[in-house]
C-alpha angles and dihedrals in degrees: 000000000000117000091246089057092056092044094050094044092064123093103324101297095177129005126193115240110175146322131223138174106243122198110212138171086263096049137278116315133181110239120198118191123210137180120226110222093201101059103004091242120144113232120184136206116221110201137187113190130348115310099170108132092355126142130212091022114177105242134178117196099201130186122217118261112184094178096058103026096046106019097034096237115186094203095092142022098238099112091047090050091052091048090049092052096047091048091046096054091045093051100034104021169122085145147140139231110199106202114203125192096232105128118193096009087306102313097104133243100283093050089046091056089049089052090049088054090055090047088060086066092057103270118133123232094268097048092044091058092047093050087056091051091249130133122258090238126359099168119137127203106195089105090055091049091051093048091051089049090050089052091053094239108162101190136356145210100221121218104214146109092206118100091192090062091050091049097047095045089048091053088053091058099260108146108225114191098174142006116228111203117228102208115187122188109242122237125204091267098047102039095091092046093051091047091052090051090051099042102034106025100036097241112167101229102143115127114267120246115280109272095026114143097234117107118233110220120218 
């Protein structure tokens, strides 16, 4: 039995709720809603095309970011990463974006705003969390593994710059055949944040070699 099988077989980790076809400014996507039995959050899978039984499926496991995705904050690259992933699965799918409700690397919206306040005093994103007594990154990915299992995805090409995400999904039994970089051009407000992710959290955000097939988002 694969690790993801044993994880998902425990007390309902993730239960399917409903599916709808959603027209968006980027095209029509299938959206499947789930309920996470561990924390009662409501992750969704955003799909383009049929992924049942497919291998090497382009997948983005994306964490909610209210400040950028709703308010248009320029302090991070989250909205651009989501846009990149939705465009990618539409152009090169079938593919999936698994959207998890883990604001602020898992610390929640209010704590994230508190961390932003500390960053105004010159602290980077890592030190701000630590000054608040919070972890650098508390996100969990068992819900994503269970959703991919429910969708019948056999292996994935993961859109991420984060080696921790690759490691944790792999430990949950998700077969990752390739990492697709999601390279977002920094702006004056996000440059420090992106540098902290690279230097202090090990994110692989260097530009790919010239001629590489990955698309650099802007």
